[in-house]
Structures are given as C-alpha cells and as structure tokens.
C-alpha positions as CSV (number, residue, x, y, z in Angstrom):
1,M,163.6,183.0,199.0
2,D,164.9,179.4,197.6
3,T,166.4,179.7,194.5
4,A,165.6,175.7,193.7
5,L,161.6,177.0,194.0
6,S,161.2,174.4,197.1
7,L,158.4,174.8,199.2
8,P,158.4,175.3,203.0
9,A,156.0,173.5,205.2
10,S,152.8,175.2,205.8
11,G,154.1,176.7,209.2
12,E,156.6,178.7,207.4
13,M,154.7,181.0,206.2
14,Q,155.4,184.2,206.6
15,A,152.7,186.8,205.0
16,T,149.6,188.5,206.5
17,G,146.5,188.9,205.6
18,D,145.1,188.2,202.0
19,P,148.0,185.8,200.3
20,G,146.9,186.9,196.8
21,M,147.3,190.3,196.6
22,P,149.5,192.6,198.3
23,E,148.6,195.8,198.6
24,T,150.9,198.2,196.9
25,G,153.4,199.4,199.6
26,A,151.5,197.7,201.9
27,H,153.3,194.4,202.1
28,P,156.9,194.7,200.8
29,P,158.3,191.4,198.8
30,A,160.4,190.2,202.2
31,G,157.2,190.4,203.7
32,L,155.9,187.4,201.0
33,S,156.1,183.2,201.9
34,R,158.6,181.9,200.2
35,R,155.6,180.0,198.8
36,Q,154.0,183.0,197.2
37,K,157.8,184.0,196.1
38,A,158.0,180.5,194.3
39,A,154.3,181.1,192.8
40,I,155.5,184.2,191.0
41,I,158.3,182.9,189.3
42,V,157.1,180.0,188.2
43,R,154.1,181.9,186.8
44,L,157.1,184.6,185.3
45,L,158.2,181.5,183.3
46,I,155.4,179.7,182.6
47,D,154.2,182.7,180.7
48,A,157.9,183.9,179.0
49,G,157.0,180.1,177.3
50,A,160.1,178.1,179.4
51,D,160.4,174.8,179.3
52,L,159.8,174.2,182.9
53,S,159.9,170.3,184.6
54,L,158.9,170.2,188.6
55,T,158.8,167.1,188.1
56,G,162.1,166.9,190.1
57,L,159.8,168.0,193.0
58,P,158.2,166.3,195.4
59,E,154.9,165.5,194.8
60,E,154.4,167.4,197.9
61,Q,155.8,170.5,197.2
62,Q,154.2,170.3,193.5
63,Q,150.8,170.3,195.5
64,E,151.3,173.4,197.8
65,L,152.9,175.1,194.5
66,I,149.6,174.1,192.5
67,R,147.2,175.6,195.6
68,Q,149.3,178.4,196.3
69,L,148.9,179.8,191.9
70,G,145.1,179.0,192.4
71,S,145.4,181.4,195.5
72,M,146.9,184.1,193.8
73,R,145.1,186.8,192.4
74,L,146.9,189.9,191.4
75,V,150.6,191.1,192.5
76,D,151.9,195.2,191.5
77,R,154.6,195.6,189.0
78,A,156.9,196.9,192.2
79,T,156.7,193.4,193.4
80,V,157.0,191.4,191.1
81,E,160.3,193.3,190.3
82,A,161.7,193.1,194.1
83,V,160.7,189.3,193.9
84,V,162.9,188.3,190.9
85,S,165.4,190.8,191.8
86,E,165.6,188.7,195.2
87,F,165.3,185.7,192.7
88,I,168.6,186.7,190.5
89,A,170.7,188.0,192.9
90,E,170.4,184.5,195.2
91,L,171.5,182.8,192.0
92,E,174.2,184.9,191.5
93,A,175.6,184.1,194.7
94,I,175.4,180.3,194.2
95,G,178.5,178.9,193.7
96,L,178.1,175.0,193.7
97,A,174.8,173.1,194.0
98,F,174.9,169.5,195.2
99,P,171.6,166.9,194.4
100,G,170.7,166.7,197.3
101,G,169.8,163.7,199.4
102,L,171.1,160.1,199.0
103,Q,168.8,159.5,195.7
104,G,169.9,162.3,194.1
105,A,173.8,161.4,194.8
106,L,173.2,158.4,193.5
107,D,171.1,159.2,190.2
108,A,173.9,162.0,190.0
109,L,176.8,159.0,190.1
110,S,174.8,156.4,187.8
111,G,177.1,155.7,185.1
112,K,180.5,156.9,187.1
113,V,180.9,154.5,189.4
114,S,180.2,150.4,189.6
115,E,176.3,150.1,189.2
116,S,177.0,147.2,192.0
117,A,177.9,150.0,194.4
118,I,174.9,151.8,193.6
119,A,172.5,148.9,193.9
120,R,173.9,148.0,197.0
121,L,173.7,151.8,198.2
122,R,169.8,151.4,196.8
123,R,169.5,148.3,198.5
124,E,170.5,149.4,202.1
125,A,169.0,152.5,202.3
126,G,165.6,151.7,200.8
127,V,165.7,153.9,197.9
128,K,164.0,153.7,194.8
129,G,165.7,154.0,191.7
130,G,165.4,157.5,190.0
131,G,162.8,158.0,187.0
132,D,160.4,155.7,185.6
133,P,161.0,152.4,187.0
134,W,159.5,151.3,183.2
135,E,162.1,152.6,181.6
136,R,164.7,150.4,182.8
137,I,162.7,147.3,182.9
138,A,162.0,147.8,179.1
139,G,165.4,147.9,178.4
140,I,166.2,144.4,180.4
141,E,166.4,141.3,178.5
142,A,163.0,138.9,178.0
143,G,165.3,136.0,179.2
144,A,166.3,138.0,182.6
145,L,162.9,139.4,183.3
146,L,160.8,135.9,182.9
147,P,162.2,134.4,186.2
148,L,160.8,137.9,187.7
149,I,157.2,136.8,186.3
150,E,157.2,133.2,187.1
151,S,157.7,134.5,190.6
152,E,155.4,136.6,190.6
153,S,151.4,137.1,190.9
154,I,149.2,136.5,187.4
155,E,147.9,140.4,188.3
156,V,151.7,141.9,188.4
157,G,152.8,140.0,184.9
158,A,149.7,140.8,183.2
159,V,150.7,144.8,184.4
160,L,155.0,144.1,183.3
161,L,153.9,142.1,179.8
162,T,151.4,145.5,179.0
163,K,153.9,148.2,180.0
164,I,156.7,146.5,177.6
165,N,157.1,146.4,174.0
166,V,154.8,143.9,172.2
167,S,157.7,142.0,170.7
168,K,159.3,141.9,174.4
169,A,156.2,140.9,175.9
170,A,155.6,138.4,172.8
171,E,159.2,136.7,173.1
172,I,158.2,136.1,177.2
173,L,154.7,134.8,176.6
174,G,156.4,132.1,174.5
175,L,158.5,131.3,177.6
176,L,156.0,130.6,179.9
177,P,154.5,127.6,180.7
178,G,150.8,127.6,178.9
179,E,148.9,127.5,181.4
180,K,150.2,130.5,182.9
181,A,150.6,132.6,179.6
182,R,147.0,132.1,179.2
183,R,146.2,133.6,182.8
184,I,148.4,136.0,182.1
185,A,147.1,137.3,178.7
186,Y,143.6,137.4,179.8
187,A,144.4,139.4,183.0
188,M,145.9,141.7,180.8
189,S,142.3,142.8,179.6
190,M,141.9,143.7,182.6
191,T,144.4,145.8,183.5
192,G,142.9,149.1,182.1
193,A,141.3,149.5,185.5
194,V,144.8,149.2,187.3
195,S,145.5,153.3,188.5
196,P,148.3,154.8,187.7
197,E,150.0,154.6,190.9
198,A,149.3,151.1,191.4
199,V,151.6,151.1,188.1
200,E,154.3,152.9,189.5
201,R,154.3,151.1,192.7
202,I,154.9,147.6,190.9
203,G,157.3,149.0,188.5
204,Q,159.1,150.4,191.8
205,A,159.1,147.0,193.6
206,L,160.3,144.9,190.6
207,V,163.0,147.0,190.2
208,A,163.9,146.3,193.8
209,R,163.4,142.6,193.3
210,L,166.1,142.8,190.8
211,D,168.3,145.1,192.6
212,S,168.4,142.7,195.2
213,R,169.4,140.0,193.1
214,P,173.6,139.0,193.8
215,T,175.9,140.8,191.3
216,S,177.3,138.8,189.3
217,I,181.6,139.7,188.7
218,F,181.7,137.9,185.5
219,E,180.1,139.5,182.0
220,E,178.4,136.2,180.4
221,G,176.5,133.6,182.0
222,P,177.5,130.1,182.9
223,V,175.5,128.5,180.1
224,E,177.8,131.3,178.0
225,R,181.1,130.5,179.5
226,V,181.3,126.8,179.3
227,G,179.8,126.7,175.7
228,A,182.6,129.4,174.6
229,I,185.6,127.4,177.1
230,L,184.6,123.3,174.9
231,N,184.6,125.5,171.7
232,F,188.2,125.6,171.7
233,S,188.4,122.3,173.7
234,P,189.7,119.2,171.8
235,A,186.4,117.0,170.3
236,N,187.4,114.0,172.1
237,R,187.4,116.1,175.6
238,R,184.3,118.1,174.3
239,D,182.0,115.1,174.0
240,E,183.0,114.0,177.5
241,V,182.4,117.1,179.1
242,L,178.9,117.0,177.3
243,E,178.6,113.9,178.5
244,G,179.5,114.0,182.1
245,L,176.8,117.3,181.6
246,E,174.1,114.9,180.4
247,S,174.0,113.0,182.9
248,E,174.4,115.4,186.0
249,D,172.2,118.3,184.9
250,P,170.1,117.6,181.2
251,A,168.8,121.3,181.0
252,F,171.7,122.4,181.4
253,A,173.9,120.5,178.8
254,A,171.0,120.9,176.3
255,Q,171.9,124.8,176.7
256,V,175.0,125.0,176.3
257,K,174.9,122.7,172.9
258,K,172.9,125.2,171.9
259,A,175.9,127.9,172.7
260,I,178.7,126.2,171.4
261,F,179.5,126.5,167.9
262,T,182.2,124.4,166.1
263,F,183.7,123.2,163.0
264,A,180.9,120.9,162.4
265,N,178.2,123.6,163.1
266,I,179.2,125.3,160.3
267,P,177.0,124.7,157.5
268,E,173.8,124.7,159.9
269,R,174.8,128.5,161.3
270,I,176.6,130.1,158.1
271,D,175.2,131.7,155.3
272,P,176.1,130.0,152.2
273,R,176.9,134.0,151.4
274,D,179.7,134.6,153.9
275,V,181.3,131.9,153.1
276,P,183.4,134.1,150.7
277,K,183.6,137.2,153.6
278,I,185.5,134.5,156.1
279,T,187.3,133.2,153.8
280,R,189.2,136.4,153.1
281,V,190.0,137.2,156.7
282,L,191.1,133.8,157.0
283,D,195.0,133.0,156.9
284,P,195.6,130.5,153.2
285,A,197.9,127.8,155.2
286,E,195.1,127.5,158.0
287,L,192.4,127.2,155.9
288,V,194.4,124.8,153.9
289,T,195.2,122.6,157.0
290,A,191.6,123.0,158.8
291,L,190.2,122.0,155.3
292,A,192.8,119.0,155.1
293,A,192.1,118.0,159.0
294,A,188.2,118.2,158.6
295,M,188.4,116.1,155.4
296,Q,190.8,113.5,157.4
297,S,188.2,113.8,160.2
298,G,184.3,112.8,159.2
299,L,184.0,116.5,158.9
300,E,183.9,116.2,154.9
301,A,180.8,117.5,154.2
302,Q,181.7,120.5,156.5
303,A,184.9,121.4,154.5
304,E,182.9,121.1,151.1
305,F,180.1,123.6,152.1
306,I,183.4,125.9,152.3
307,L,184.4,124.7,149.6
308,E,181.7,124.8,147.7
309,N,180.4,128.5,148.2
310,M,183.3,129.8,147.3
311,S,184.4,130.8,143.6
312,K,185.3,127.9,141.2
313,R,188.8,129.1,140.4
314,M,189.6,129.8,144.4
315,A,188.0,126.2,145.4
316,D,190.1,124.5,143.1
317,Q,193.3,125.6,144.0
318,L,192.5,124.6,147.4
319,R,191.5,121.4,146.8
320,E,194.9,121.3,145.0
321,E,197.2,122.9,148.0
322,I,194.4,120.0,150.5
323,S,195.9,117.3,148.1
324,E,199.7,118.1,148.2
325,L,199.7,118.9,152.1
326,G,198.5,115.4,152.6
327,S,198.1,113.9,156.7
328,V,197.7,116.5,159.2
329,K,198.5,115.7,162.7
330,Q,195.4,116.0,165.1
331,K,197.0,119.0,166.7
332,D,197.8,120.5,164.2
333,G,194.6,120.1,162.6
334,E,192.7,120.8,165.3
335,A,194.2,124.1,165.8
336,A,193.9,125.4,162.7
337,M,190.4,124.7,162.5
338,N,189.8,126.3,166.1
339,A,191.6,129.4,164.3
340,V,188.5,129.1,161.2
341,I,186.2,129.1,164.5
342,A,187.6,132.3,166.5
343,A,187.7,133.9,162.9
344,I,184.2,133.8,162.1
345,R,182.9,134.3,165.8
346,E,184.8,137.7,166.0
347,M,183.4,138.6,162.6
348,E,179.5,137.8,164.5
349,A,180.4,139.2,167.6
350,A,181.2,142.6,165.1
351,G,178.0,142.7,163.6
352,E,179.8,141.3,160.1
353,I,178.0,138.2,159.4
354,L,174.8,136.7,161.4
355,F,174.4,133.2,162.8
356,I,171.1,131.3,161.7
357,A,169.0,130.3,164.3
358,G,169.6,126.9,165.7
359,E,166.7,124.4,166.0
360,E,165.2,124.9,169.4
C-alpha cells in the first residue's frame, strides 16, 4: 500500500471481480489494488472533514483516483478497518520522506540555497518552476517584465497584463510604445477565450525565459551603481563623466542623471516638512560646513531651502556660525555636503523620509 496515496499504472491492478465492492470475507484487504485502498482512505478523510489537498499528485494519478472513486459503491466495515490499520502501520514505519524527483528537491531547497544554483539546475534539467507560475510573475517589477513583453507576441502580452495586478499592468502599458500598447489593450478584450491550460503553458514559458536570463552577481543595475558612485564624486569629475556618457550613450546618461541625488537636488527631491528630521540626525559642525560650502559654490538656493524650512531660532544660529566659519576649503566642503547626502539617502532607504518623484 502506498502511504502517499500515489496510484500505480493500470497494469498494477491486483483485485479481481467487481472492483467496486469486495464481498464480505470473499476478498481480504490484501487483495485490493492500491487504487482501491487509496480511494477508501481518501473517502474516509473527506467524510471526516480533513483539509485534504491532492494537487501535488501528477494529473494522471489525480484522474485515476477520481475514476476509482466513481467506480466504487459499498465497502464492508471489516475491509475498511483493515485498510485503515494497514495505512496507519505503514505511516508509523516511515522514518523519513524525501520530496521525490529533481523538481521536489528544488522546491524544498528554495530559499535555502542560492537562487542562481536553482535556476541553473532548472534550465539544465528542463524542470519547470514549482507552484503557480503567475504568482512568481506577479512578484516581478514592471521594469523587469517590460523587455519580456516587448519581445513576445501581442497575444502573450495581453495574457500577461491580464494576469498581473491592475497598477503594475497600467505601469507597463505606460512604458510600451503607443502602437504596441493599443494593440495589447485590444487583445486583452479577447483573453476570455484562452483556455486555462494555455494560460498555464504561457506562464511556464515566461518563467522559463526569466530563468534563462544571465544571473548577475551585482545586487543593483548599472544605472544605480553608476549613479551611486557619481553621487559622491567631486562635482567637476561628475560633470566630466556625465558629459562623456552623453556623447557615448545618451539614453543611459539620461537614466543615470535621474538616479543621481546630490546637494543640488535637495529642493526638488526633499519635502520641506522633512528638513527638520534630516537636520536632527546631522552632525552640527558638518551641517554648518556643508551650508557654508554650498553658499560659496553657487548653491545658495539649496542652502537657503534648508535654512528656511527649520525653526527660525535654529536657522539664525546656523547663519551666525556660517558667518564665523568664513571660507571653506573645497575638499572639506564637498566632504561635508556628501555627508549630508549620505544621511538623507540612509533615511530614505530606511523609509523615514520619501523622495519627491523627479520629472520624467
């Protein structure tokens, strides 16, 4: 008897006579097929109100179980008790159960070994991802799904946008070229005719494509990495690098500019109500140096933005200290302004403040 209720191939049927109802005493439990025993146990569990899920079984076995349940009628009490006793004895004899097959092992180890190793094994063995592929797709950012939709047919794009949440679908639609967006939107009106099996196959194919992408060893994309480096580079070097990027790759340069957040961006990206929060975590001497350096380097408006959005008493005190400080060396000034930027970025990453969205 199979304790996992897995069903044998049809050639393994052992019972003779009417499979629906072994006569009392005529056919002992040992004469029942594994299908019949499994059907008895499943029926007992259902009648007892157990939270039973058989979706993990291969579909063939699920179908065989349904057929077996449909073919059986009455089973005497002695047979049922014998089948249950045998089932319990086999359960108690099990010391350890493995997931079975490469897919089961991959699913069991998901989150416990590197995702790159799992993805590589899935690609090599042709094993599809466990569970609902659309759940995984729904968790992927719009920017990562966009290249996938751009390279797929209109019909596949329509199914994908239909299966994910509305806000993400709207974001992706807004990023697509106008003509393709219109065609996909129209195709979505016809997705009701797509069968569940086809939707499942599309989901698995999309997940397979996602798994086939080269795995990056970097946590951030190139735009974020270059932007983060330039954030803390001297202004003249930052301008020089951006100028070179614009001549080589204008599109990439535009993305990097959006990722950059420097002292000059404070008024346009910081909510005035967050200024007191920011100044409270800054070292007072560094803040004075940063404000003085900003006023000396053409960033008076940025310095005034900070001073005007704090208490008048504190702003007056800082103005007095800035006046007493006098001229600030460029190196010291940039270091102080970078310290202010670093503190702001840490607060934003921690969710303590939110950046105002930059202009597209």
